[in-house]
C-alpha positions as CSV (number, residue, x, y, z in Angstrom):
1,M,5.9,-9.2,-5.5
2,I,5.0,-5.8,-6.8
3,T,8.0,-3.5,-6.9
4,A,8.0,0.2,-7.2
5,Y,10.6,2.8,-8.0
6,T,11.3,6.5,-7.7
7,G,11.2,8.8,-10.7
8,T,14.9,9.1,-10.4
9,Q,15.4,5.4,-10.6
10,V,13.1,5.1,-13.6
11,R,14.9,7.9,-15.5
12,A,18.3,6.3,-14.7
13,A,17.0,3.0,-16.1
14,E,15.9,4.8,-19.3
15,E,19.3,6.4,-19.8
16,P,21.2,3.6,-21.5
17,L,18.4,3.2,-24.1
18,L,18.2,6.9,-24.6
19,A,22.0,7.1,-25.1
20,A,21.6,4.4,-27.7
21,G,19.1,6.5,-29.6
22,R,16.1,4.4,-28.7
23,G,14.0,7.2,-27.0
24,E,11.3,7.2,-29.7
25,E,11.1,3.4,-29.4
26,L,10.5,3.7,-25.6
27,M,7.8,6.3,-26.1
28,L,6.0,4.2,-28.7
29,R,6.0,1.2,-26.5
30,A,4.6,3.3,-23.6
31,A,2.0,4.8,-25.8
32,H,0.9,1.5,-27.2
33,G,0.6,0.1,-23.7
34,L,-1.5,3.1,-22.7
35,A,-3.8,2.8,-25.6
36,T,-4.2,-1.0,-25.0
37,G,-5.0,-0.3,-21.4
38,V,-7.8,2.1,-22.5
39,V,-9.2,-0.4,-24.9
40,H,-9.2,-3.2,-22.3
41,E,-10.8,-1.0,-19.7
42,L,-13.6,0.1,-22.1
43,R,-14.3,-3.5,-23.1
44,S,-14.4,-4.6,-19.4
45,R,-17.1,-2.0,-18.9
46,G,-19.1,-3.1,-21.9
47,A,-18.5,0.2,-23.6
48,R,-18.2,0.7,-27.4
49,L,-14.8,1.4,-29.0
50,Y,-15.8,2.7,-32.4
51,G,-17.0,6.3,-32.2
52,A,-16.0,6.6,-28.5
53,R,-15.0,10.2,-27.6
54,V,-11.5,10.6,-26.3
55,V,-10.0,13.8,-24.9
56,V,-6.3,13.8,-24.1
57,L,-4.9,16.6,-21.8
58,A,-1.3,16.9,-23.1
59,G,1.5,18.7,-21.4
60,T,4.6,20.0,-23.1
61,G,7.0,17.2,-22.2
62,N,7.4,13.5,-22.8
63,N,4.3,12.6,-20.8
64,G,2.3,14.7,-23.2
65,G,4.0,12.9,-26.1
66,D,3.0,9.5,-24.7
67,G,-0.6,10.7,-24.4
68,L,-0.6,12.1,-28.0
69,Y,0.9,8.9,-29.5
70,A,-1.6,6.8,-27.5
71,A,-4.5,8.9,-28.8
72,A,-3.2,8.4,-32.3
73,F,-3.4,4.6,-31.8
74,L,-6.9,5.0,-30.4
75,A,-7.9,7.0,-33.5
76,A,-6.8,4.1,-35.6
77,R,-9.4,2.0,-33.7
78,G,-12.2,4.4,-34.8
79,M,-12.3,6.6,-31.8
80,R,-12.9,10.4,-32.1
81,T,-10.0,12.1,-30.5
82,T,-9.4,15.6,-29.2
83,A,-6.2,17.0,-27.8
84,V,-6.2,19.8,-25.3
85,L,-2.7,21.3,-25.2
86,T,-2.1,22.8,-21.8
87,G,1.1,24.7,-22.7
88,D,2.5,26.8,-25.5
89,A,4.2,23.8,-27.0
90,A,3.8,20.0,-27.4
91,H,6.0,17.0,-28.1
92,S,6.6,17.4,-31.9
93,G,6.6,13.7,-32.8
94,G,3.5,12.9,-30.7
95,L,1.6,15.9,-32.1
96,D,2.5,15.0,-35.7
97,A,1.3,11.5,-35.2
98,F,-1.9,12.7,-33.5
99,E,-2.7,15.1,-36.4
100,R,-1.9,12.5,-39.0
101,S,-4.4,10.2,-37.3
102,G,-7.2,12.8,-37.8
103,G,-7.3,14.1,-34.3
104,R,-8.5,17.6,-33.5
105,V,-6.1,19.9,-31.7
106,N,-7.1,22.7,-29.3
107,R,-4.9,24.9,-27.2
108,L,-6.2,25.7,-23.7
109,T,-6.9,29.4,-23.6
110,E,-9.3,31.4,-21.5
111,E,-11.6,31.8,-24.5
112,A,-11.7,28.1,-25.3
113,F,-11.8,27.0,-21.7
114,P,-15.7,26.7,-21.2
115,E,-16.2,24.7,-24.4
116,L,-13.2,22.4,-23.9
117,A,-14.2,21.8,-20.3
118,A,-17.7,20.8,-21.3
119,E,-16.3,18.5,-24.0
120,A,-14.0,16.8,-21.6
121,A,-16.9,16.3,-19.2
122,R,-18.9,14.6,-21.9
123,A,-16.1,12.4,-23.2
124,D,-16.1,8.7,-22.9
125,V,-12.4,8.7,-22.1
126,V,-10.1,11.4,-20.6
127,I,-6.4,10.8,-20.7
128,D,-4.3,12.9,-18.2
129,A,-0.9,13.3,-19.8
130,V,0.1,16.7,-18.5
131,L,2.9,16.1,-15.9
132,G,5.3,13.1,-15.7
133,T,7.8,11.6,-13.3
134,G,10.2,14.6,-13.4
135,A,7.6,17.2,-12.5
136,K,7.8,18.9,-9.1
137,G,4.8,20.8,-7.8
138,G,1.3,20.5,-9.2
139,L,-0.8,21.9,-12.1
140,R,-0.8,25.6,-12.4
141,G,-2.9,28.3,-14.1
142,L,-5.5,27.2,-16.6
143,A,-4.5,23.6,-16.4
144,A,-5.3,23.5,-12.7
145,A,-8.5,25.4,-13.3
146,F,-9.4,22.9,-16.1
147,V,-9.0,19.9,-13.8
148,Q,-11.0,21.6,-11.1
149,A,-13.8,22.3,-13.5
150,L,-13.7,18.8,-14.8
151,T,-13.8,17.3,-11.3
152,G,-16.7,19.6,-10.4
153,A,-18.6,18.6,-13.5
154,Q,-18.1,14.9,-12.8
155,T,-19.1,15.3,-9.1
156,A,-22.3,17.2,-10.1
157,G,-23.2,14.8,-12.9
158,G,-22.6,11.6,-11.0
159,A,-21.5,9.0,-13.6
160,H,-18.6,10.1,-15.8
161,G,-16.4,8.8,-18.5
162,L,-13.2,6.7,-18.0
163,V,-10.3,8.7,-16.6
164,V,-6.9,7.3,-17.4
165,A,-3.6,8.7,-16.0
166,C,-0.5,8.4,-18.2
167,D,2.3,7.1,-16.0
168,L,0.9,8.9,-12.9
169,P,-1.9,11.4,-12.2
170,S,-0.6,14.9,-12.8
171,G,0.3,16.6,-9.5
172,V,1.2,13.3,-7.7
173,D,4.8,13.1,-6.7
174,A,6.3,10.0,-8.3
175,D,8.6,9.4,-5.3
176,S,6.5,10.2,-2.3
177,G,2.8,10.1,-3.3
178,E,2.3,13.6,-2.0
179,A,-0.3,15.5,-4.0
180,A,0.1,19.2,-4.9
181,G,-2.9,21.3,-5.9
182,E,-5.7,20.1,-8.1
183,V,-5.4,16.4,-9.1
184,L,-7.7,14.6,-11.5
185,A,-8.6,11.3,-9.9
186,A,-8.0,8.4,-12.3
187,D,-10.0,5.1,-12.7
188,L,-6.9,3.6,-14.2
189,T,-3.2,4.6,-14.1
190,V,-1.1,3.0,-16.9
191,T,2.5,3.3,-15.7
192,F,5.6,2.4,-17.7
193,G,8.6,0.2,-16.9
194,G,7.7,-0.2,-13.2
195,A,5.2,1.1,-10.7
196,K,6.1,4.5,-9.2
197,S,6.5,4.6,-5.4
198,G,4.0,7.5,-5.2
199,L,1.2,5.3,-6.7
200,L,1.5,2.8,-3.8
201,A,1.4,5.4,-1.0
202,D,-1.3,7.7,0.2
203,P,-2.5,10.2,-0.8
204,G,-1.2,9.3,-4.3
205,A,-3.0,6.0,-4.2
206,D,-6.3,7.9,-3.7
207,Y,-5.9,9.4,-7.2
208,A,-4.3,6.4,-9.0
209,G,-7.2,4.0,-9.2
210,R,-6.2,0.6,-10.6
211,V,-2.5,0.6,-11.5
212,L,-1.4,-1.3,-14.7
213,V,2.4,-1.6,-15.3
214,V,3.4,-1.8,-18.9
215,P,6.9,-3.2,-19.7
216,I,8.9,-1.0,-22.1
217,G,12.3,-2.6,-22.1
218,I,14.0,-0.8,-19.2
219,E,13.2,-3.3,-16.5
220,G,16.6,-5.0,-16.5
221,H,18.3,-1.7,-15.6
222,F,16.4,-1.2,-12.3
223,P,18.2,-1.2,-9.0
224,Q,16.7,-2.4,-5.7
225,P,13.1,-1.2,-5.5
226,S,12.1,1.8,-3.5
227,L,8.9,0.1,-2.3
228,R,7.6,-3.5,-2.2
229,R,4.2,-5.0,-2.0
230,L,3.7,-8.7,-1.0
231,E,1.3,-10.7,-3.1
232,A,-0.1,-14.1,-2.4
233,A,3.0,-16.0,-3.6
234,E,5.4,-14.1,-1.3
235,M,2.9,-14.3,1.5
236,A,2.8,-18.1,1.1
237,G,6.6,-18.3,1.3
238,L,6.7,-16.3,4.5
239,L,3.9,-18.1,6.4
240,P,5.2,-20.3,9.2
241,H,4.2,-24.0,9.2
242,P,4.5,-26.3,12.2
243,A,6.9,-29.2,11.9
244,R,5.5,-32.7,12.2
245,R,6.7,-33.0,15.8
246,A,5.9,-29.5,16.8
247,Q,4.3,-28.7,20.2
248,K,2.7,-25.6,21.5
249,Y,5.9,-24.1,22.9
250,S,8.0,-24.7,19.8
251,R,5.2,-23.1,17.7
252,G,5.7,-19.8,19.4
253,V,4.4,-18.3,22.6
254,L,3.2,-14.7,22.6
255,G,2.9,-12.6,25.7
256,V,0.2,-10.0,25.6
257,V,0.2,-6.9,27.8
258,A,-3.0,-5.1,26.7
259,G,-6.3,-3.9,27.9
260,S,-7.4,-1.8,30.9
261,D,-10.5,-1.3,33.1
262,D,-11.6,1.4,30.5
263,Y,-10.8,-0.8,27.4
264,P,-10.9,-4.4,28.4
265,G,-12.1,-5.5,24.9
266,A,-8.8,-4.5,23.4
267,A,-7.1,-7.4,25.2
268,V,-9.7,-9.9,24.1
269,L,-9.4,-8.8,20.4
270,A,-5.6,-8.8,20.5
271,C,-5.7,-12.4,21.9
272,R,-8.2,-13.5,19.3
273,G,-6.0,-12.1,16.5
274,A,-3.0,-13.9,17.9
275,L,-4.8,-17.2,18.3
276,A,-6.2,-16.9,14.8
277,A,-2.7,-16.3,13.4
278,G,-1.2,-19.5,14.6
279,A,0.5,-18.8,18.0
280,G,1.1,-22.0,19.8
281,M,0.2,-20.3,23.1
282,V,-0.9,-16.9,24.2
283,R,-0.1,-15.7,27.7
284,Y,-1.9,-12.7,29.1
285,L,-0.7,-10.2,31.7
286,G,-3.0,-7.5,33.0
287,P,-5.6,-6.3,35.5
288,P,-7.6,-9.1,37.1
289,S,-10.9,-7.8,35.7
290,V,-9.5,-7.9,32.2
291,A,-8.0,-11.3,32.7
292,H,-11.4,-12.6,33.8
293,L,-13.0,-11.3,30.6
294,V,-10.1,-12.8,28.5
295,R,-10.7,-16.2,30.2
296,Q,-14.4,-16.0,29.4
297,S,-13.9,-15.0,25.8
298,C,-10.7,-16.9,24.9
299,P,-10.4,-20.1,27.1
300,E,-7.3,-21.0,25.1
301,V,-5.4,-18.0,26.6
302,V,-3.3,-18.6,29.7
303,C,-3.7,-15.7,32.1
304,S,-0.5,-15.3,34.1
305,T,0.8,-13.1,36.9
306,G,4.2,-11.8,37.8
307,S,6.6,-9.7,35.8
308,V,7.5,-9.8,32.1
309,A,10.8,-11.5,33.0
310,E,9.0,-14.2,34.9
311,N,6.9,-15.3,31.9
312,R,8.6,-17.3,29.2
313,V,7.6,-16.3,25.7
314,Q,9.1,-15.8,22.2
315,A,7.6,-12.4,21.6
316,W,5.5,-9.7,23.2
317,L,2.5,-7.6,22.2
318,V,2.0,-4.4,24.3
319,G,-0.1,-1.4,24.3
320,S,-3.6,-2.1,22.9
321,G,-6.3,-0.5,25.0
322,M,-4.0,1.2,27.5
323,G,-3.9,4.8,28.7
324,P,-1.4,7.0,30.5
325,Q,-3.0,6.2,33.8
326,D,-2.4,2.4,33.5
327,H,0.9,2.6,35.2
328,D,1.4,-1.2,35.9
329,Q,0.6,-2.1,32.3
330,L,3.0,0.6,31.0
331,A,5.7,-0.6,33.2
332,R,5.2,-4.1,31.8
333,A,5.3,-2.6,28.3
334,R,8.6,-0.9,29.0
335,E,10.1,-4.1,30.4
336,A,9.0,-6.1,27.4
337,V,10.6,-3.6,25.0
338,T,13.9,-3.9,26.8
339,S,13.8,-7.7,27.0
340,G,15.5,-8.2,23.7
341,L,12.6,-10.2,22.4
342,P,10.6,-9.2,19.3
343,V,7.8,-6.8,20.3
344,V,4.8,-5.3,18.6
345,A,4.0,-2.0,20.4
346,D,0.5,-0.6,19.7
347,A,-1.5,2.5,20.6
348,G,-1.2,3.2,24.3
349,A,2.4,1.9,24.7
350,L,3.9,4.3,22.2
351,P,4.2,7.4,24.5
352,A,5.9,5.3,27.2
353,L,8.7,3.7,25.1
354,P,12.3,4.7,25.0
355,D,13.3,7.2,22.2
356,T,15.7,4.7,20.7
357,L,14.6,1.2,19.8
358,A,15.7,-1.7,17.6
359,P,14.4,-3.2,14.3
360,H,12.8,-6.2,16.1
361,V,10.4,-3.7,17.8
362,V,7.4,-3.0,15.6
363,L,5.4,0.1,16.2
364,T,1.9,0.2,14.8
365,P,0.6,3.8,15.0
366,H,-2.2,5.4,13.0
367,A,-1.5,8.9,11.6
368,G,-2.6,10.7,14.8
369,E,-0.4,8.5,17.0
370,L,2.5,8.9,14.7
371,A,2.1,12.7,14.8
372,A,2.1,12.5,18.6
373,L,5.3,10.4,18.6
374,F,7.0,13.0,16.4
375,Q,6.0,15.7,18.8
376,R,7.4,13.8,21.7
377,L,10.7,13.3,19.8
378,G,11.0,16.9,19.0
379,G,8.7,17.9,16.2
380,G,7.4,16.6,12.9
381,G,4.0,18.0,12.2
382,D,0.4,17.2,13.0
383,R,-1.9,14.5,11.8
384,E,-2.6,16.4,8.6
385,T,1.1,16.6,7.8
386,V,1.5,12.9,8.3
387,E,-1.5,12.0,6.1
388,A,-0.3,14.4,3.4
389,G,3.1,12.5,3.2
390,T,2.7,9.0,4.6
391,L,5.7,7.5,2.9
392,D,8.1,10.2,4.1
393,A,6.5,10.1,7.6
394,V,6.9,6.3,8.1
395,R,10.4,6.3,6.9
396,R,11.4,9.3,9.1
397,A,9.8,7.5,12.1
398,A,11.8,4.3,11.5
399,D,15.0,6.3,11.0
400,R,14.4,8.4,14.1
401,T,13.4,5.6,16.5
402,G,15.5,2.7,15.0
403,A,12.3,0.6,15.2
404,T,10.3,-1.0,12.4
405,V,7.2,1.2,11.9
406,L,3.9,0.2,10.5
407,L,1.6,3.2,9.7
408,K,-2.0,2.1,9.5
409,G,-4.2,3.5,6.8
410,A,-6.1,2.7,3.6
411,T,-2.7,1.9,2.3
412,T,-0.6,0.5,5.2
413,L,3.1,1.3,5.0
414,V,5.9,-0.6,6.9
415,A,9.4,0.9,7.0
416,A,12.5,-0.7,8.4
417,P,15.3,1.5,9.8
418,S,17.4,0.5,6.8
419,G,14.9,2.2,4.5
420,T,13.3,-1.0,3.2
421,T,9.6,-0.2,2.9
422,F,6.5,-2.2,2.2
423,S,3.1,-1.0,1.0
424,Q,-0.1,-3.2,1.5
425,A,-3.6,-2.3,0.3
426,D,-5.4,-5.6,0.7
427,G,-8.3,-4.3,2.8
428,T,-11.7,-2.6,2.6
429,P,-12.8,0.7,4.1
430,W,-15.0,-1.3,6.4
431,L,-11.7,-2.2,8.3
432,A,-12.0,1.3,9.8
433,T,-13.9,0.0,12.9
434,A,-13.2,-0.1,16.6
435,G,-10.9,-3.0,17.6
436,S,-9.6,-3.6,14.1
437,G,-6.1,-2.4,15.1
438,D,-6.1,-4.6,18.2
439,V,-6.7,-7.7,16.0
440,L,-3.9,-6.5,13.6
441,A,-1.5,-6.2,16.6
442,G,-2.4,-9.8,17.7
443,V,-1.8,-11.1,14.2
444,I,1.6,-9.5,13.9
445,G,2.5,-10.5,17.4
446,A,1.8,-14.2,16.6
447,L,4.0,-13.9,13.4
448,L,6.8,-12.5,15.5
449,A,6.5,-15.3,18.0
450,Q,6.7,-17.9,15.3
451,A,9.6,-16.3,13.4
452,G,12.3,-18.0,15.4
453,S,15.7,-17.6,13.7
454,A,14.6,-18.4,10.2
455,V,16.1,-15.9,7.7
456,E,16.3,-17.8,4.4
457,P,12.7,-17.0,3.3
458,F,13.5,-13.4,3.7
459,R,16.8,-13.6,1.9
460,Q,15.1,-15.2,-1.0
461,L,13.1,-11.9,-1.3
462,G,16.4,-9.9,-1.4
463,L,16.0,-8.7,2.2
464,D,18.6,-8.2,4.9
465,D,18.2,-10.1,8.1
466,D,17.0,-7.0,10.0
467,D,14.4,-6.3,7.4
468,R,12.6,-9.5,8.2
469,W,10.6,-7.7,10.9
470,A,9.2,-5.3,8.4
471,A,8.3,-8.2,6.1
472,L,6.5,-10.0,8.9
473,A,4.6,-6.8,9.8
474,A,3.6,-6.4,6.1
475,L,2.5,-10.1,6.0
476,G,0.3,-9.4,9.1
477,A,-1.2,-6.4,7.4
478,A,-1.9,-8.4,4.2
479,L,-3.6,-11.2,6.2
480,H,-5.6,-8.7,8.2
481,G,-6.7,-6.8,5.1
482,R,-7.7,-9.9,3.2
483,A,-9.6,-11.3,6.1
484,G,-11.5,-8.0,6.4
485,T,-12.3,-7.9,2.7
486,A,-13.5,-11.5,2.8
487,A,-15.7,-10.8,5.8
488,S,-17.3,-7.8,4.1
489,E,-17.9,-9.8,0.9
490,S,-19.6,-12.5,2.9
491,A,-21.9,-9.8,4.2
492,A,-22.7,-8.7,0.6
493,G,-20.2,-5.9,0.8
494,G,-21.5,-4.6,4.1
495,P,-19.9,-3.6,7.4
496,I,-17.9,-5.9,9.6
497,T,-16.7,-6.0,13.2
498,A,-13.2,-6.6,14.6
499,A,-14.3,-10.0,15.8
500,R,-15.2,-11.0,12.3
501,I,-11.8,-10.0,11.0
502,A,-10.1,-12.3,13.6
503,E,-12.5,-15.2,12.6
504,G,-11.5,-14.8,9.0
505,I,-7.8,-15.1,9.5
506,P,-7.5,-18.9,9.5
507,E,-9.3,-19.3,6.2
508,I,-7.2,-16.6,4.5
509,W,-4.1,-18.3,5.9
510,G,-5.2,-21.6,4.5
511,K,-6.0,-20.2,1.0
512,V,-2.6,-18.5,0.8
513,S,-0.8,-21.6,2.1
514,M,-2.3,-23.6,-0.7
515,L,-0.4,-21.5,-3.1
516,S,2.9,-22.6,-1.5
517,K,1.9,-26.3,-1.5
518,Y,0.7,-26.1,-5.1
519,G,4.0,-24.4,-6.1
520,A,6.0,-27.2,-4.4
521,W,3.8,-29.9,-6.1
522,K,4.4,-28.2,-9.5
523,R,8.2,-28.1,-9.0
524,N,8.3,-31.7,-7.9
525,S,6.1,-32.9,-10.8
526,H,8.3,-31.1,-13.3
527,S,11.6,-32.3,-11.8
528,Q,10.3,-35.9,-11.5
529,P,8.2,-36.7,-14.5
530,L,5.9,-39.8,-14.5
531,R,7.3,-42.9,-16.1
């Protein structure tokens, strides 16, 4: 599992070592990790090391010191290094080391601006080491103008050198991922001790590129993480597996209230997602015309009649493909939410739900739907506001409603009312296609239906019992994203349809499950050696 921390948590973890007089040691470890990350990235691109041109944008604080020390290490590898000091001062130790290594120092002034901007645009490597985790607000003055000029030159010129952020891109908030002012987009962010929460949430993730975490010796001082990301090993541990004598009812029955005369396909796609994600049975409730299409498209689905209470299921999916005029479907959605069973509530159901919910209700809005939910609940900004601060928005929504909230996006965030939050970025931009969210709702619904009362797998991840719904939603997002990525790769990186995403779920499930079986085999083989 990838864990991420706020800037405050990281600084608190550093404090015992700083108090022991080991601050320079921490900085040198960070700088060495940064330089090593640059070297590995250049080698992976087939670029030369000796003679490569490196420009480090160095601020006045410790972040600038990290960058200057790293540039000194790179100079020892034969690289030609230039420091652009964005303030009136620089970290003394880092600057001394940089100058001793033969680096050239320039202060960013109006007179030097054009020449330095042109040099940075031509460089093989640009290291952004201006602002660190303690900074609030973005770049200002000449530093902001310099980044703007560099970004413009890169855009105009097409290909550009490697951009590496030191700890985080300057202007990205370490805690929230919000971006202030001009931000230089990195190809690689080398971050120290632990990932910063803002690197795993949009819009910060837009600027971070690939994130490399370098241990520096503070890791044992971290508290519970601010943010979590499931990887394949954790996914394998959470996937349900039918017992030897399982039958369709014990494997989990999902009830689906979705679709309408205007959007009948949403019901079909939701059912396909649920079937692909292992539900033992799927029951559909909805208009006869939609039920007819579901029967034709998914003969495994049982199309039922009657009320929610009259249909025995273990979880409900409500809302996909429904509008405000679909009164019967909305009434069923409200009944499902008050049934006490786990529910995934998508799209059209959101405006019709009670203001106060429970953690076993999983809401799955996109940014526009979440903004509309905030407006209904008494304010909270428009879609742009949500997209500018996705981590804050999803946590506020979970706190305000009492539900588990999954905010769909390039980085999908899931927040429990307790504050426990997951970030998943397993997908491809091709997932932004009609019906993709319906499949996702079906996948999550199937996982909820199969959850039963099992809590131990979640406790092993350090989660409270009420946080398991957020973990299951994150698991669903990860499966959905990986299936979309695999479908696109099978099309040579081309576009995909929602149906292809659903078709790819079983194979991704199987590949992830193999990790669990392999891990169990390894444990058994070590504990019982051959004689």
